[in-house]
C-alpha positions as CSV (number, residue, x, y, z in Angstrom):
1,X,-38.8,16.5,-29.8
2,X,-37.4,15.2,-26.6
3,X,-33.7,14.4,-26.0
4,X,-32.7,11.4,-23.9
5,X,-29.3,11.5,-22.2
6,X,-27.3,8.3,-22.5
7,X,-24.2,7.4,-20.5
8,X,-21.0,6.2,-22.1
9,X,-21.5,2.8,-20.4
10,X,-25.0,2.4,-21.8
11,X,-23.9,3.4,-25.3
12,X,-21.2,0.8,-25.4
13,X,-23.5,-1.8,-24.0
14,X,-26.2,-1.1,-26.5
15,X,-23.8,-1.2,-29.4
16,X,-22.4,-4.5,-28.2
17,X,-25.9,-6.0,-27.9
18,X,-26.8,-5.2,-31.5
19,X,-23.7,-7.1,-32.8
20,X,-22.7,-4.0,-34.8
21,X,-19.1,-4.0,-36.0
22,X,-17.4,-0.8,-37.1
23,X,-13.9,0.6,-37.3
24,X,-12.7,3.8,-35.7
25,X,-9.8,5.5,-37.2
26,X,-7.5,6.2,-34.2
27,X,-7.6,9.9,-33.3
28,X,-3.8,10.0,-33.0
29,X,-3.7,9.2,-36.8
30,X,-5.9,12.2,-37.6
31,X,-4.3,14.4,-35.0
32,X,-0.7,13.8,-36.1
33,X,2.4,12.7,-34.1
34,X,2.1,13.2,-30.4
35,X,-1.7,13.6,-30.4
36,X,-3.5,11.6,-27.7
37,X,-7.1,10.8,-28.3
38,X,-9.5,11.5,-25.4
39,X,-10.8,7.9,-25.8
40,X,-7.3,6.7,-25.0
41,X,-7.4,8.2,-21.6
42,X,-8.9,6.9,-18.4
43,X,-11.3,9.1,-16.4
44,X,-9.8,8.9,-12.9
45,X,-11.3,10.1,-9.6
46,X,-8.9,10.7,-6.8
47,X,-10.1,10.0,-3.2
48,X,-7.8,11.9,-0.9
49,X,-5.6,14.5,-2.6
50,X,-3.6,15.8,0.3
51,X,-0.4,14.2,1.8
52,X,0.4,11.1,-0.1
53,X,-2.6,11.7,-2.3
54,X,-0.7,14.6,-3.9
55,X,1.9,12.2,-5.2
56,X,-0.8,9.8,-6.4
57,X,-2.5,12.6,-8.2
58,X,0.8,13.5,-10.0
59,X,1.4,9.9,-10.8
60,X,-1.8,9.5,-12.7
61,X,-2.1,13.0,-14.1
62,X,-1.2,11.8,-17.6
63,X,-4.8,10.5,-17.7
64,X,-7.9,12.6,-17.4
65,X,-8.5,13.7,-13.8
66,X,-12.2,13.6,-13.9
67,X,-13.0,14.2,-10.2
68,X,-11.3,15.1,-6.9
69,X,-12.5,14.2,-3.4
70,X,-11.2,15.2,0.0
71,X,-12.7,16.0,3.4
72,X,-10.1,18.8,3.8
73,X,-11.1,21.9,1.8
74,X,-7.5,23.1,1.7
75,X,-6.2,20.0,0.0
76,X,-9.2,19.9,-2.3
77,X,-8.7,23.5,-3.3
78,X,-5.0,23.1,-4.0
79,X,-5.7,20.1,-6.2
80,X,-8.5,21.9,-8.0
81,X,-6.1,24.7,-8.8
82,X,-4.0,22.3,-10.7
83,X,-6.9,20.4,-12.3
84,X,-9.4,23.1,-12.9
85,X,-11.9,21.0,-15.0
86,X,-12.2,18.2,-12.4
87,X,-15.4,17.9,-10.4
88,X,-15.1,18.5,-6.7
89,X,-16.5,16.4,-3.8
90,X,-15.9,15.9,-0.2
91,X,-17.8,12.6,0.2
92,X,-16.6,9.8,-2.0
93,X,-19.9,8.0,-1.7
94,X,-21.7,10.9,-3.2
95,X,-19.1,11.2,-5.9
96,X,-19.3,7.6,-7.0
97,X,-23.1,7.5,-6.9
98,X,-23.4,10.7,-9.1
99,X,-20.4,10.2,-11.4
100,X,-20.1,6.4,-11.6
101,X,-21.0,6.2,-15.2
102,X,-18.2,8.6,-16.1
103,X,-15.4,7.2,-13.9
104,X,-13.1,4.4,-15.1
105,X,-10.8,4.2,-12.1
106,X,-10.1,5.6,-8.7
107,X,-7.1,6.3,-6.4
108,X,-7.5,6.0,-2.7
109,X,-5.1,7.9,-0.4
110,X,-7.2,8.4,2.7
111,X,-6.1,7.4,6.3
112,X,-5.9,3.7,6.6
113,X,-9.3,3.3,8.3
114,X,-11.1,4.5,5.2
115,X,-9.2,2.5,2.6
116,X,-11.5,-0.5,2.6
117,X,-14.9,1.2,2.4
118,X,-13.7,3.5,-0.5
119,X,-11.9,0.8,-2.5
120,X,-14.7,-1.7,-2.0
121,X,-17.4,0.6,-3.2
122,X,-15.4,1.4,-6.3
123,X,-14.7,-2.2,-7.1
124,X,-18.3,-3.2,-6.7
125,X,-19.1,-0.5,-9.3
126,X,-16.6,-2.1,-11.7
127,X,-13.9,0.6,-11.2
128,X,-10.2,-0.1,-11.2
129,X,-8.5,0.8,-7.9
130,X,-5.1,2.1,-6.9
131,X,-4.9,2.1,-3.1
132,X,-2.2,3.4,-0.8
133,X,-0.4,1.1,1.6
134,X,-1.1,-0.6,3.9
135,X,-4.0,-2.0,1.8
136,X,-6.2,-1.9,4.9
137,X,-6.0,-1.5,8.6
138,X,-7.2,-5.0,9.7
139,X,-6.7,-8.5,8.4
140,X,-10.5,-9.0,7.7
141,X,-10.6,-5.9,5.6
142,X,-7.5,-7.0,3.6
143,X,-9.2,-10.4,2.9
144,X,-12.4,-8.7,1.8
145,X,-10.5,-6.5,-0.7
146,X,-8.5,-9.4,-2.0
147,X,-11.6,-11.4,-2.6
148,X,-13.4,-8.5,-4.2
149,X,-10.5,-7.9,-6.6
150,X,-10.9,-11.5,-7.8
151,X,-14.7,-11.3,-7.9
152,X,-15.0,-8.1,-9.9
153,X,-12.1,-8.6,-12.2
154,X,-10.9,-5.0,-12.0
155,X,-7.3,-3.8,-12.2
156,X,-5.8,-3.1,-8.8
157,X,-2.5,-1.9,-7.4
158,X,-1.2,-1.0,-3.9
159,X,1.0,2.0,-3.5
160,X,4.2,0.2,-2.4
161,X,6.1,1.8,-5.2
162,X,9.4,-0.1,-4.5
163,X,7.8,-3.3,-5.9
164,X,8.0,-1.8,-9.4
165,X,11.5,-0.5,-8.9
166,X,14.9,-1.5,-10.2
167,X,16.3,-2.3,-6.8
168,X,13.7,-5.0,-5.9
169,X,14.4,-6.8,-9.1
170,X,18.2,-6.6,-8.6
171,X,17.8,-8.0,-5.1
172,X,15.9,-11.0,-6.4
173,X,18.4,-11.6,-9.2
174,X,21.4,-11.3,-6.9
175,X,19.9,-13.6,-4.3
176,X,18.9,-16.2,-6.9
177,X,22.4,-16.0,-8.4
178,X,23.9,-16.9,-5.0
179,X,25.4,-13.6,-4.2
180,X,25.0,-14.1,-0.4
181,X,24.4,-17.9,-0.4
182,X,21.3,-19.3,1.3
183,X,19.3,-16.6,3.0
184,X,18.7,-17.4,6.7
185,X,17.6,-14.1,8.2
186,X,16.4,-10.6,7.2
187,X,16.7,-7.6,9.5
188,X,14.5,-4.5,9.1
189,X,14.6,-1.2,10.9
190,X,13.1,2.3,10.7
191,X,13.2,5.7,12.3
192,X,9.4,5.6,12.3
193,X,7.2,6.6,14.1
194,X,7.8,10.2,13.4
195,X,4.4,11.0,14.9
196,X,3.3,10.5,18.6
197,X,2.6,7.0,19.8
198,X,2.3,5.3,23.2
199,X,-0.1,7.9,24.4
200,X,-3.6,8.0,26.0
201,X,-6.7,9.3,24.3
202,X,-6.6,13.1,24.7
203,X,-9.3,14.8,26.9
204,X,-9.0,18.4,25.7
205,X,-11.8,19.9,23.8
206,X,-11.2,21.6,20.4
207,X,-13.4,23.2,17.8
208,X,-13.3,21.4,14.4
209,X,-11.3,23.5,11.9
210,X,-13.4,25.2,9.3
211,X,-11.6,23.5,6.5
212,X,-12.3,19.9,7.8
213,X,-15.4,17.8,7.7
214,X,-14.7,15.8,10.9
215,X,-17.6,13.4,10.5
216,X,-16.6,12.4,7.0
217,X,-12.9,12.2,8.2
218,X,-14.0,9.7,10.8
219,X,-15.9,7.7,8.2
220,X,-16.5,4.2,9.4
221,X,-14.6,4.7,12.7
222,X,-16.4,5.2,16.0
223,X,-17.4,8.7,16.8
224,X,-15.1,10.8,18.9
225,X,-14.5,14.6,19.4
226,X,-12.0,16.2,17.0
227,X,-8.5,16.7,18.4
228,X,-5.3,17.7,16.6
229,X,-3.8,14.6,18.1
230,X,-5.6,12.7,15.3
231,X,-5.6,14.8,12.2
232,X,-4.3,15.8,9.8
233,X,-1.1,13.7,10.1
234,X,-1.0,12.1,13.5
235,X,-3.6,9.4,12.9
236,X,-1.1,6.7,12.1
237,X,-0.3,5.9,15.7
238,X,-4.0,5.3,16.7
239,X,-5.3,1.8,16.2
240,X,-8.8,3.1,15.2
241,X,-7.3,5.0,12.3
242,X,-3.8,3.6,11.4
243,X,-1.5,0.7,11.9
244,X,1.6,2.2,13.4
245,X,5.1,2.2,12.1
246,X,4.8,-1.4,11.0
247,X,1.8,-0.7,8.8
248,X,3.4,2.5,7.4
249,X,6.7,1.0,6.4
250,X,6.7,-2.8,6.3
251,X,4.6,-3.0,3.1
252,X,7.6,-1.2,1.5
253,X,10.5,-2.8,3.2
254,X,9.3,-6.4,3.5
255,X,8.0,-6.5,-0.1
256,X,11.2,-7.6,-1.8
257,X,11.6,-10.6,0.5
258,X,7.9,-11.6,0.4
259,X,8.2,-11.6,-3.4
260,X,11.7,-13.0,-4.0
261,X,11.6,-15.7,-1.3
262,X,7.9,-16.5,-1.5
263,X,7.5,-16.1,2.2
264,X,3.8,-16.8,2.5
265,X,2.4,-17.2,6.0
266,X,4.7,-17.2,9.1
267,X,4.4,-20.1,11.5
268,X,5.3,-17.9,14.5
269,X,5.2,-14.2,15.4
270,X,6.7,-13.0,18.6
271,X,6.5,-9.4,20.0
272,X,9.5,-8.4,22.1
273,X,7.9,-5.0,23.0
274,X,4.1,-4.7,23.4
275,X,1.5,-2.0,23.4
276,X,1.3,-0.2,26.7
277,X,-1.7,1.9,25.8
278,X,-5.0,0.5,24.6
279,X,-5.6,2.9,21.8
280,X,-2.2,3.8,20.4
281,X,0.8,1.8,19.1
282,X,4.0,1.5,21.1
283,X,6.9,4.1,20.8
284,X,9.3,1.2,19.8
285,X,8.8,-2.4,18.8
286,X,10.8,-5.4,17.9
287,X,8.9,-8.3,16.3
288,X,10.2,-11.7,15.1
289,X,8.5,-13.6,12.3
290,X,9.4,-17.3,11.6
291,X,8.7,-18.6,8.2
292,X,9.0,-22.3,7.7
293,X,10.9,-24.0,4.8
294,X,8.8,-23.7,1.6
295,X,9.4,-25.1,-1.9
296,X,13.1,-25.1,-2.5
297,X,14.1,-22.6,0.2
298,X,15.1,-23.0,3.9
299,X,13.4,-21.6,6.9
300,X,13.8,-17.9,7.4
301,X,13.7,-15.5,10.4
302,X,12.5,-12.0,9.8
303,X,13.1,-9.4,12.5
304,X,11.3,-6.0,12.5
305,X,12.5,-3.0,14.5
306,X,11.0,0.5,14.7
307,X,11.5,3.6,16.9
308,X,15.1,4.0,15.8
309,X,16.2,0.5,17.0
310,X,18.7,-1.2,14.7
311,X,20.4,-4.5,14.5
312,X,23.9,-5.0,15.8
313,X,26.8,-3.8,13.7
314,X,27.7,-6.5,11.2
315,X,31.4,-7.6,11.0
316,X,31.7,-6.3,7.5
317,X,31.1,-2.7,8.8
318,X,34.2,-1.6,10.6
319,X,34.2,0.9,13.5
320,X,35.2,3.6,11.1
321,X,32.1,3.3,9.0
322,X,28.6,4.6,9.9
323,X,26.1,2.1,11.2
324,X,23.3,1.8,10.5
325,X,24.1,2.9,7.0
326,X,20.7,4.6,6.8
327,X,18.1,5.4,9.5
328,X,15.7,3.0,7.8
329,X,16.7,-0.1,5.9
330,X,17.0,-3.9,5.4
331,X,19.8,-6.4,5.7
332,X,19.6,-9.9,4.2
333,X,21.9,-12.4,6.0
334,X,23.0,-15.4,4.0
335,X,25.5,-18.2,4.6
336,X,28.0,-16.4,2.3
337,X,27.5,-12.7,2.9
338,X,25.1,-9.9,3.6
339,X,23.0,-7.5,1.5
340,X,21.8,-4.1,2.4
341,X,19.1,-2.0,0.7
342,X,16.8,0.9,1.5
343,X,13.2,0.5,2.6
344,X,11.9,0.5,-1.0
345,X,14.5,-2.0,-2.1
346,X,16.5,0.9,-3.6
347,X,20.3,0.9,-4.0
348,X,21.1,-2.7,-3.0
349,X,24.7,-3.4,-2.1
350,X,26.7,-6.2,-0.7
351,X,28.4,-5.3,2.6
352,X,31.6,-6.9,1.5
353,X,33.1,-4.0,-0.5
354,X,35.1,-6.1,-3.0
355,X,32.2,-8.5,-3.7
356,X,29.9,-5.5,-4.1
357,X,32.2,-4.0,-6.6
358,X,32.4,-7.2,-8.5
359,X,28.6,-7.9,-8.7
360,X,28.0,-4.4,-10.0
361,X,30.7,-4.8,-12.6
362,X,29.4,-8.2,-13.6
363,X,25.7,-8.4,-12.7
364,X,23.7,-11.6,-13.2
365,X,21.4,-11.6,-16.2
366,X,18.2,-9.7,-15.9
367,X,15.4,-12.3,-15.3
368,X,12.6,-9.9,-14.2
369,X,11.2,-7.3,-16.6
370,X,11.7,-3.7,-15.6
371,X,8.7,-1.4,-15.5
372,X,8.0,2.2,-15.9
373,X,6.8,2.5,-12.3
374,X,3.9,1.7,-10.0
375,X,1.4,4.1,-11.7
376,X,2.3,3.1,-15.3
377,X,1.9,-0.5,-14.4
378,X,-1.6,0.1,-13.0
379,X,-2.7,2.3,-15.9
380,X,-1.6,-0.3,-18.4
381,X,-3.5,-2.9,-16.5
382,X,-6.6,-0.7,-16.5
383,X,-6.4,-0.6,-20.3
384,X,-6.2,-4.3,-20.7
385,X,-2.5,-5.0,-20.1
386,X,-0.8,-7.4,-17.7
387,X,-1.9,-7.3,-14.0
388,X,0.0,-4.7,-12.0
389,X,2.8,-6.2,-9.9
390,X,1.3,-5.3,-6.6
391,X,-2.3,-6.2,-7.4
392,X,-4.5,-7.0,-4.5
393,X,-5.2,-10.7,-5.1
394,X,-1.8,-11.7,-6.4
395,X,0.6,-9.9,-4.2
396,X,-0.3,-6.9,-2.0
397,X,-3.3,-8.5,-0.2
398,X,-1.2,-11.5,1.1
399,X,1.7,-9.2,1.8
400,X,-0.4,-6.8,3.9
401,X,-2.0,-9.7,5.8
402,X,1.4,-11.0,6.7
403,X,2.6,-7.6,7.9
404,X,-0.5,-7.0,10.1
405,X,0.0,-10.2,12.0
406,X,2.8,-8.3,13.7
407,X,0.4,-5.7,15.0
408,X,-1.8,-8.5,16.4
409,X,1.1,-9.8,18.3
410,X,2.0,-6.4,19.7
411,X,-1.6,-5.5,20.6
412,X,-2.2,-8.8,22.4
413,X,1.3,-9.1,23.9
414,X,1.3,-12.7,22.9
415,X,3.3,-15.1,20.8
416,X,1.2,-16.2,17.8
417,X,1.5,-19.7,16.5
418,X,0.0,-20.2,13.1
419,X,-1.0,-22.9,10.7
420,X,-1.8,-21.9,7.1
421,X,-2.3,-18.3,8.2
422,X,-4.7,-19.2,11.1
423,X,-3.8,-18.4,14.7
424,X,-4.0,-21.7,16.6
425,X,-2.7,-21.0,20.1
426,X,-4.7,-18.1,21.4
427,X,-7.9,-16.1,20.8
428,X,-7.4,-12.6,19.5
429,X,-10.2,-10.0,20.2
430,X,-12.6,-9.9,17.3
431,X,-12.3,-6.1,17.0
432,X,-8.6,-6.4,16.3
433,X,-9.3,-8.5,13.2
434,X,-12.8,-7.4,12.0
435,X,-13.8,-3.8,12.9
436,X,-17.3,-2.6,13.4
437,X,-18.4,0.3,11.2
438,X,-20.6,3.2,12.1
439,X,-24.1,3.4,10.6
440,X,-24.0,4.6,7.0
441,X,-20.6,2.9,6.3
442,X,-20.4,-0.7,5.2
443,X,-18.8,-3.0,2.8
């Protein structure tokens, strides 16, 4: 006799083809209260398990962690110690090719420049994808992921966790209830970058650490010698690998306004500080976005600041009170008041103390359903539930594309005029929008 192995996918497909119908008694019935059947769990592979990837791994650990992948053997080893039965890989391409039939979904928590190749390969294989923010490093890559999510019909979610939070829903409910009148302007600020920016490419020579596969870390990016100026954490400030403070934070902080006010595409983006170095983002920046009137709302100006810049002290904040309230935050300015919240939309408050006290004592009716969080939303969507709130096609793709227009303005040093999302007044270098990939890496 010979024994033929059959994958789970092939088995399900063969059964469906025969038209057979049968009933499975749920395992939790046989196992008693609290028992969770293996068939109720997703097999998840985690690509990038250090840094932010640690939080993503914890967030989905209620499912079956089937495989772990990281180019840093230290991060991979630490994750493997917590998930001892998970298979280990350092190249996600090899992992997906070998384990594809056994994987249902993947998380992607690599540096920005590898988001797209990892997420795209997984979606093409029919895998659900959770990808950290920003969704991608360039606008072209964002558009490709957005279109792929529609094409392949998989459940997607970007890791801007505030979108699933209570605060973001409160902000929308308060604004729609007229708590600050008509919104005219939103101010954002952050203490990022907390890594070096506005620097030249380093010239020193270093040996690659034994724990790091530098070629795989580079992935689709152009080859360059290893330097600790890039990895493990400082990559965010380099245009080849990251998207600066704006890419790091704005997908969090601008999210509530993009959703609540249906911002869509700006008509104008103006950089007030520009990049002084070709390869790295500026140490500080201030960028103004103008959004035209849309639907039932008025035109809105959005101002972004990083590098510890902050807006002027509002009149509601007396000299005896700290300003800014927090090192990173957002302030919504309306005809009839101002609203402050953290970068995730958390802890919203009206700057007028008496009105803040009143709205918290008598809040408007809840209009937007609360969720169990960004991971629970995605896992439910993977299992056939409603699309996750920050899914690629419906929300996070357009949000990220809007955010990244600010980086184009900063890098070119030009005011961008736009019509329906298309830049109409200047030509932006192609590589700023659509990157070239090294051989062996493609979409």
